[in-house]
Structure formats: structure tokens, C-alpha cells
TORROVEX-448282 format. One record per residue: residue number from 1; residue in one letter; chain; x, y, z of N, C-alpha, C, O in turn. Coordinates in nm, 2 decimals. Layout:
+-----+------+------+--------+--------+--------+--------+--------+--------+--------+--------+--------+--------+--------+--------+
: pos : code : unit :   n_xx :   n_yy :   n_zz :  ca_xx :  ca_yy :  ca_zz :   c_xx :   c_yy :   c_zz :   o_xx :   o_yy :   o_zz :
+-----+------+------+--------+--------+--------+--------+--------+--------+--------+--------+--------+--------+--------+--------+
: NUM :    A :    A :      X :      Y :      Z :      X :      Y :      Z :      X :      Y :      Z :      X :      Y :      Z :
...
+-----+------+------+--------+--------+--------+--------+--------+--------+--------+--------+--------+--------+--------+--------+
# end
This chain:
+-----+------+------+--------+--------+--------+--------+--------+--------+--------+--------+--------+--------+--------+--------+
: pos : code : unit :   n_xx :   n_yy :   n_zz :  ca_xx :  ca_yy :  ca_zz :   c_xx :   c_yy :   c_zz :   o_xx :   o_yy :   o_zz :
+-----+------+------+--------+--------+--------+--------+--------+--------+--------+--------+--------+--------+--------+--------+
:   1 :    M :    A :   2.70 :   2.34 :   0.03 :   2.71 :   2.39 :   0.16 :   2.68 :   2.54 :   0.17 :   2.73 :   2.62 :   0.09 :
:   2 :    S :    A :   2.60 :   2.58 :   0.28 :   2.54 :   2.71 :   0.25 :   2.68 :   2.84 :   0.31 :   2.77 :   2.84 :   0.39 :
:   3 :    K :    A :   2.62 :   2.94 :   0.23 :   2.69 :   3.05 :   0.28 :   2.71 :   3.10 :   0.41 :   2.81 :   3.17 :   0.44 :
:   4 :    H :    A :   2.59 :   3.07 :   0.51 :   2.56 :   3.13 :   0.61 :   2.61 :   3.05 :   0.73 :   2.61 :   2.93 :   0.72 :
:   5 :    S :    A :   2.65 :   3.11 :   0.84 :   2.74 :   3.05 :   0.96 :   2.63 :   2.94 :   1.03 :   2.52 :   2.97 :   1.08 :
:   6 :    V :    A :   2.68 :   2.81 :   1.03 :   2.64 :   2.73 :   1.11 :   2.70 :   2.70 :   1.24 :   2.82 :   2.67 :   1.24 :
:   7 :    S :    A :   2.62 :   2.70 :   1.38 :   2.69 :   2.67 :   1.49 :   2.81 :   2.72 :   1.52 :   2.90 :   2.65 :   1.57 :
:   8 :    G :    A :   2.83 :   2.87 :   1.49 :   2.95 :   2.95 :   1.51 :   3.06 :   2.92 :   1.40 :   3.17 :   2.99 :   1.40 :
:   9 :    Q :    A :   3.05 :   2.84 :   1.32 :   3.14 :   2.81 :   1.21 :   3.15 :   2.94 :   1.12 :   3.06 :   3.01 :   1.14 :
:  10 :    A :    A :   3.25 :   2.98 :   1.04 :   3.28 :   3.08 :   0.97 :   3.18 :   3.06 :   0.84 :   3.14 :   2.94 :   0.83 :
:  11 :    P :    A :   3.14 :   3.14 :   0.74 :   3.08 :   3.12 :   0.65 :   3.15 :   3.04 :   0.52 :   3.27 :   3.03 :   0.52 :
:  12 :    F :    A :   3.08 :   2.98 :   0.43 :   3.15 :   2.92 :   0.33 :   3.11 :   3.02 :   0.22 :   3.00 :   3.06 :   0.19 :
:  13 :    W :    A :   3.24 :   3.06 :   0.14 :   3.19 :   3.14 :   0.04 :   3.27 :   3.08 :  -0.11 :   3.39 :   3.06 :  -0.12 :
:  14 :    P :    A :   3.18 :   3.06 :  -0.20 :   3.24 :   3.00 :  -0.32 :   3.37 :   3.08 :  -0.39 :   3.39 :   3.20 :  -0.38 :
:  15 :    R :    A :   3.45 :   3.00 :  -0.47 :   3.56 :   3.09 :  -0.54 :   3.47 :   3.19 :  -0.63 :   3.49 :   3.31 :  -0.62 :
:  16 :    M :    A :   3.37 :   3.15 :  -0.72 :   3.32 :   3.26 :  -0.80 :   3.17 :   3.28 :  -0.73 :   3.10 :   3.20 :  -0.68 :
:  17 :    L :    A :   3.15 :   3.43 :  -0.74 :   3.00 :   3.46 :  -0.65 :   2.90 :   3.54 :  -0.76 :   2.94 :   3.62 :  -0.84 :
:  18 :    K :    A :   2.81 :   3.51 :  -0.75 :   2.72 :   3.57 :  -0.83 :   2.68 :   3.71 :  -0.74 :   2.72 :   3.73 :  -0.62 :
:  19 :    K :    A :   2.61 :   3.80 :  -0.82 :   2.56 :   3.93 :  -0.74 :   2.51 :   3.91 :  -0.63 :   2.57 :   3.98 :  -0.54 :
:  20 :    A :    A :   2.42 :   3.84 :  -0.59 :   2.37 :   3.85 :  -0.44 :   2.47 :   3.81 :  -0.37 :   2.49 :   3.88 :  -0.26 :
:  21 :    S :    A :   2.54 :   3.72 :  -0.39 :   2.65 :   3.67 :  -0.29 :   2.73 :   3.78 :  -0.25 :   2.76 :   3.82 :  -0.13 :
:  22 :    V :    A :   2.77 :   3.85 :  -0.39 :   2.89 :   3.96 :  -0.35 :   2.80 :   4.05 :  -0.28 :   2.87 :   4.14 :  -0.23 :
:  23 :    C :    A :   2.67 :   4.08 :  -0.24 :   2.64 :   4.19 :  -0.19 :   2.62 :   4.13 :  -0.04 :   2.64 :   4.21 :   0.06 :
:  24 :    A :    A :   2.59 :   4.02 :  -0.02 :   2.63 :   3.95 :   0.12 :   2.75 :   3.95 :   0.17 :   2.78 :   3.96 :   0.29 :
:  25 :    Y :    A :   2.85 :   3.93 :   0.08 :   2.97 :   3.90 :   0.13 :   3.06 :   4.02 :   0.15 :   3.17 :   4.02 :   0.21 :
:  26 :    L :    A :   2.99 :   4.13 :   0.09 :   3.07 :   4.28 :   0.11 :   2.93 :   4.36 :   0.21 :   2.95 :   4.48 :   0.24 :
:  27 :    E :    A :   2.85 :   4.31 :   0.24 :   2.75 :   4.38 :   0.31 :   2.71 :   4.50 :   0.25 :   2.69 :   4.60 :   0.32 :
:  28 :    L :    A :   2.68 :   4.50 :   0.12 :   2.67 :   4.64 :   0.03 :   2.54 :   4.59 :  -0.02 :   2.52 :   4.47 :  -0.02 :
:  29 :    S :    A :   2.46 :   4.68 :  -0.07 :   2.33 :   4.68 :  -0.16 :   2.40 :   4.64 :  -0.30 :   2.53 :   4.64 :  -0.32 :
:  30 :    A :    A :   2.29 :   4.60 :  -0.39 :   2.33 :   4.59 :  -0.54 :   2.37 :   4.75 :  -0.60 :   2.46 :   4.77 :  -0.67 :
:  31 :    A :    A :   2.31 :   4.82 :  -0.56 :   2.32 :   4.97 :  -0.61 :   2.49 :   5.02 :  -0.57 :   2.58 :   5.07 :  -0.64 :
:  32 :    E :    A :   2.50 :   4.99 :  -0.44 :   2.66 :   5.00 :  -0.39 :   2.77 :   4.96 :  -0.46 :   2.87 :   5.02 :  -0.49 :
:  33 :    I :    A :   2.72 :   4.82 :  -0.48 :   2.84 :   4.73 :  -0.55 :   2.86 :   4.79 :  -0.69 :   2.97 :   4.78 :  -0.74 :
:  34 :    E :    A :   2.75 :   4.85 :  -0.76 :   2.76 :   4.91 :  -0.89 :   2.83 :   5.04 :  -0.86 :   2.92 :   5.05 :  -0.94 :
:  35 :    R :    A :   2.82 :   5.12 :  -0.81 :   2.90 :   5.25 :  -0.78 :   3.06 :   5.18 :  -0.74 :   3.16 :   5.22 :  -0.80 :
:  36 :    E :    A :   3.05 :   5.11 :  -0.67 :   3.21 :   5.08 :  -0.62 :   3.27 :   5.04 :  -0.76 :   3.36 :   5.11 :  -0.80 :
:  37 :    I :    A :   3.21 :   4.93 :  -0.83 :   3.24 :   4.91 :  -0.94 :   3.30 :   5.03 :  -1.07 :   3.42 :   5.05 :  -1.11 :
:  38 :    A :    A :   3.20 :   5.09 :  -1.09 :   3.22 :   5.22 :  -1.15 :   3.33 :   5.32 :  -1.10 :   3.38 :   5.40 :  -1.18 :
:  39 :    G :    A :   3.35 :   5.31 :  -0.97 :   3.47 :   5.39 :  -0.94 :   3.58 :   5.33 :  -0.93 :   3.67 :   5.39 :  -0.88 :
:  40 :    G :    A :   3.58 :   5.21 :  -0.97 :   3.73 :   5.11 :  -0.97 :   3.78 :   5.05 :  -0.82 :   3.88 :   4.99 :  -0.79 :
:  41 :    R :    A :   3.70 :   5.06 :  -0.76 :   3.71 :   5.01 :  -0.62 :   3.69 :   4.86 :  -0.60 :   3.74 :   4.80 :  -0.50 :
:  42 :    L :    A :   3.59 :   4.79 :  -0.71 :   3.56 :   4.67 :  -0.70 :   3.60 :   4.62 :  -0.85 :   3.60 :   4.69 :  -0.95 :
:  43 :    P :    A :   3.63 :   4.51 :  -0.85 :   3.66 :   4.43 :  -1.02 :   3.50 :   4.43 :  -1.09 :   3.39 :   4.42 :  -1.04 :
:  44 :    H :    A :   3.54 :   4.43 :  -1.22 :   3.40 :   4.39 :  -1.26 :   3.38 :   4.26 :  -1.29 :   3.48 :   4.19 :  -1.32 :
:  45 :    P :    A :   3.27 :   4.21 :  -1.30 :   3.25 :   4.05 :  -1.31 :   3.27 :   3.99 :  -1.45 :   3.28 :   4.06 :  -1.55 :
:  46 :    V :    A :   3.29 :   3.88 :  -1.45 :   3.32 :   3.80 :  -1.59 :   3.18 :   3.70 :  -1.61 :   3.11 :   3.66 :  -1.51 :
:  47 :    V :    A :   3.16 :   3.66 :  -1.71 :   3.03 :   3.56 :  -1.75 :   3.11 :   3.40 :  -1.73 :   3.22 :   3.37 :  -1.76 :
:  48 :    L :    A :   3.02 :   3.33 :  -1.67 :   3.03 :   3.20 :  -1.62 :   2.95 :   3.11 :  -1.63 :   2.91 :   3.09 :  -1.51 :
:  49 :    G :    A :   2.91 :   3.02 :  -1.73 :   2.78 :   2.96 :  -1.74 :   2.72 :   3.06 :  -1.85 :   2.77 :   3.08 :  -1.96 :
:  50 :    N :    A :   2.60 :   3.11 :  -1.79 :   2.51 :   3.21 :  -1.85 :   2.49 :   3.32 :  -1.74 :   2.38 :   3.37 :  -1.74 :
:  51 :    S :    A :   2.57 :   3.35 :  -1.67 :   2.54 :   3.47 :  -1.56 :   2.67 :   3.55 :  -1.51 :   2.78 :   3.49 :  -1.52 :
:  52 :    L :    A :   2.67 :   3.66 :  -1.48 :   2.80 :   3.73 :  -1.40 :   2.82 :   3.66 :  -1.27 :   2.74 :   3.63 :  -1.18 :
:  53 :    H :    A :   2.97 :   3.66 :  -1.28 :   3.02 :   3.60 :  -1.14 :   3.15 :   3.71 :  -1.11 :   3.19 :   3.78 :  -1.20 :
:  54 :    W :    A :   3.19 :   3.73 :  -1.00 :   3.30 :   3.78 :  -0.92 :   3.39 :   3.69 :  -0.88 :   3.35 :   3.59 :  -0.81 :
:  55 :    S :    A :   3.51 :   3.70 :  -0.91 :   3.62 :   3.62 :  -0.82 :   3.64 :   3.68 :  -0.69 :   3.68 :   3.80 :  -0.68 :
:  56 :    R :    A :   3.62 :   3.58 :  -0.58 :   3.62 :   3.63 :  -0.45 :   3.76 :   3.66 :  -0.43 :   3.78 :   3.76 :  -0.37 :
:  57 :    A :    A :   3.87 :   3.60 :  -0.48 :   4.00 :   3.63 :  -0.44 :   4.04 :   3.77 :  -0.52 :   4.15 :   3.82 :  -0.48 :
:  58 :    E :    A :   3.97 :   3.83 :  -0.62 :   3.98 :   3.95 :  -0.69 :   3.92 :   4.04 :  -0.59 :   3.99 :   4.13 :  -0.55 :
:  59 :    I :    A :   3.80 :   4.02 :  -0.55 :   3.74 :   4.09 :  -0.47 :   3.82 :   4.11 :  -0.34 :   3.81 :   4.22 :  -0.28 :
:  60 :    D :    A :   3.87 :   4.02 :  -0.30 :   3.95 :   4.05 :  -0.16 :   4.08 :   4.13 :  -0.19 :   4.12 :   4.22 :  -0.12 :
:  61 :    A :    A :   4.16 :   4.10 :  -0.31 :   4.29 :   4.17 :  -0.37 :   4.25 :   4.34 :  -0.37 :   4.32 :   4.43 :  -0.32 :
:  62 :    Y :    A :   4.13 :   4.36 :  -0.44 :   4.07 :   4.51 :  -0.44 :   4.08 :   4.56 :  -0.30 :   4.17 :   4.64 :  -0.26 :
:  63 :    L :    A :   3.98 :   4.50 :  -0.21 :   3.97 :   4.52 :  -0.06 :   4.11 :   4.55 :  -0.01 :   4.14 :   4.65 :   0.04 :
:  64 :    E :    A :   4.20 :   4.45 :  -0.04 :   4.34 :   4.48 :   0.05 :   4.41 :   4.62 :  -0.02 :   4.48 :   4.69 :   0.06 :
:  65 :    R :    A :   4.39 :   4.65 :  -0.14 :   4.45 :   4.77 :  -0.19 :   4.39 :   4.89 :  -0.11 :   4.45 :   4.97 :  -0.05 :
:  66 :    L :    A :   4.21 :   4.87 :  -0.13 :   4.17 :   4.98 :  -0.07 :   4.21 :   5.03 :   0.05 :   4.24 :   5.15 :   0.06 :
:  67 :    T :    A :   4.22 :   4.93 :   0.16 :   4.27 :   4.94 :   0.27 :   4.36 :   4.95 :   0.31 :   4.38 :   4.96 :   0.44 :
:  68 :    G :    A :   4.45 :   4.95 :   0.22 :   4.61 :   4.99 :   0.23 :   4.68 :   4.87 :   0.28 :   4.80 :   4.89 :   0.31 :
:  69 :    E :    A :   4.63 :   4.73 :   0.31 :   4.70 :   4.59 :   0.34 :   4.79 :   4.57 :   0.28 :   4.89 :   4.51 :   0.31 :
:  70 :    T :    A :   4.76 :   4.62 :   0.13 :   4.87 :   4.55 :   0.02 :   4.89 :   4.70 :  -0.10 :   4.80 :   4.78 :  -0.11 :
:  71 :    D :    A :   5.00 :   4.72 :  -0.15 :   5.01 :   4.84 :  -0.22 :   4.97 :   4.78 :  -0.37 :   5.00 :   4.67 :  -0.39 :
:  72 :    A :    A :   4.91 :   4.86 :  -0.45 :   4.88 :   4.81 :  -0.60 :   4.99 :   4.84 :  -0.66 :   5.05 :   4.95 :  -0.64 :
:  73 :    P :    A :   5.05 :   4.76 :  -0.73 :   5.18 :   4.77 :  -0.81 :   5.16 :   4.84 :  -0.93 :   5.25 :   4.84 :  -1.01 :
:  74 :    D :    A :   5.05 :   4.90 :  -0.96 :   5.04 :   5.00 :  -1.07 :   4.97 :   5.13 :  -1.02 :   4.90 :   5.19 :  -1.10 :
:  75 :    D :    A :   4.98 :   5.18 :  -0.87 :   4.92 :   5.26 :  -0.87 :   4.98 :   5.37 :  -0.90 :   5.08 :   5.39 :  -0.84 :
:  76 :    W :    A :   4.93 :   5.47 :  -1.00 :   4.99 :   5.58 :  -1.06 :   4.97 :   5.70 :  -0.97 :   5.00 :   5.81 :  -1.02 :
:  77 :    R :    A :   4.92 :   5.68 :  -0.86 :   4.90 :   5.80 :  -0.76 :   5.03 :   5.82 :  -0.69 :   5.06 :   5.94 :  -0.65 :
:  78 :    K :    A :   5.13 :   5.70 :  -0.65 :   5.24 :   5.68 :  -0.58 :   5.35 :   5.79 :  -0.63 :   5.41 :   5.85 :  -0.54 :
:  79 :    G :    A :   5.38 :   5.82 :  -0.75 :   5.45 :   5.92 :  -0.83 :   5.41 :   6.06 :  -0.80 :   5.50 :   6.14 :  -0.82 :
:  80 :    T :    A :   5.30 :   6.10 :  -0.77 :   5.21 :   6.22 :  -0.78 :   5.25 :   6.29 :  -0.63 :   5.26 :   6.21 :  -0.53 :
:  81 :    K :    A :   5.27 :   6.42 :  -0.61 :   5.30 :   6.49 :  -0.53 :   5.15 :   6.51 :  -0.44 :   5.14 :   6.53 :  -0.31 :
:  82 :    L :    A :   5.05 :   6.51 :  -0.55 :   4.89 :   6.54 :  -0.51 :   4.86 :   6.43 :  -0.42 :   4.81 :   6.45 :  -0.31 :
:  83 :    Y :    A :   4.89 :   6.30 :  -0.47 :   4.84 :   6.19 :  -0.37 :   4.92 :   6.12 :  -0.31 :   4.90 :   6.00 :  -0.28 :
:  84 :    A :    A :   5.04 :   6.19 :  -0.28 :   5.15 :   6.10 :  -0.22 :   5.09 :   6.12 :  -0.07 :   5.04 :   6.22 :  -0.03 :
:  85 :    Q :    A :   5.12 :   6.00 :  -0.02 :   5.07 :   5.97 :   0.12 :   5.21 :   6.03 :   0.22 :   5.32 :   6.00 :   0.18 :
:  86 :    G :    A :   5.19 :   6.10 :   0.33 :   5.29 :   6.12 :   0.37 :   5.33 :   6.02 :   0.50 :   5.43 :   6.03 :   0.56 :
+-----+------+------+--------+--------+--------+--------+--------+--------+--------+--------+--------+--------+--------+--------+
# end
């Protein structure tokens, strides 16, 4: 199946994504993806077959924490006054 929308249907995204697909999925450039990984806002890839892949579910989980849709269970900032959200 294609990742692109066909006749108004939602796009198909595989469970594991190569970098080009991650870029399309997040609408970010490859350089932006690298910066987000380095900043801890996106997960690191894993080797699958002979190339790097990202788990779509893990990307979604990182984005949910980033947007505040879910709380990170191990978020060290919660217990600090400096980063506490009021």
C-alpha cells in the first residue's frame, strides 16, 4: 500500500518507518529529525534488516508526551520547582 492518501482516505503508515517515511509522517526534514532525536523529543531508530527504522507507535508515544496528551511516567521535571507546571 502507498503512504499517500488515495481518494480522500487516510494514508497508510507501516509499523516500522525508514527515515524518509518518518520525515513525511512528521512533516520534518532529515536535519530536523536528527535535532529532535538529539534533544530527546523523538526516539532513536533500531536496526531492522540492514537499515535503520523507527517504531511508529514509539514516535506517537513521544509526541503524546511532548504535546501533554499523556504524562511521561519517568519525567524527572515533575518533582522540581523550576519545571513544575502550574
